[in-house]
Phi, psi and omega in degrees: 000129176247133181229100190062232185267010183241138175239128175262134185243118187232153173049050174272124182208150177236130170310142183307327179283355180243012183280157180089356179263000179085014180296312178296320185291312183297317184294309182296319175291332174288315180298320178296312185301319178293313178298318174298322177295333173275357173118000183283154180256341194213142165239137183225156182203173170241135188250143174271168177300327182285339182265353192300312181295329180302302189297327182290319178301322183279357174106003175283147177229155183286130174239346179198152174237136180243150173282149180229126182247135182228132173264117174251138185250000000 
C-alpha cells in the first residue's frame, strides 16, 4: 500500500515447509522496489521475530518497537 511518499508492506509470510528458499525476501524486495519506482521515499513494515533478520538483510532498520498481545484459545 502506497500513501504519498510512504509504502507499507503487510502480511508477507511463508509456510514453514517452504521457508529458507528466498520467497519472502524476493517478494518484499520487489514490493519495495515497485513502491520506490512509483515515488515512495520510505517503505515500512512490522516484523515477526522469525522475519526480523530477513528484513535487516534487505536494509530495513528498527525505528520503533511495539508490544504485541495475542490471545490463544
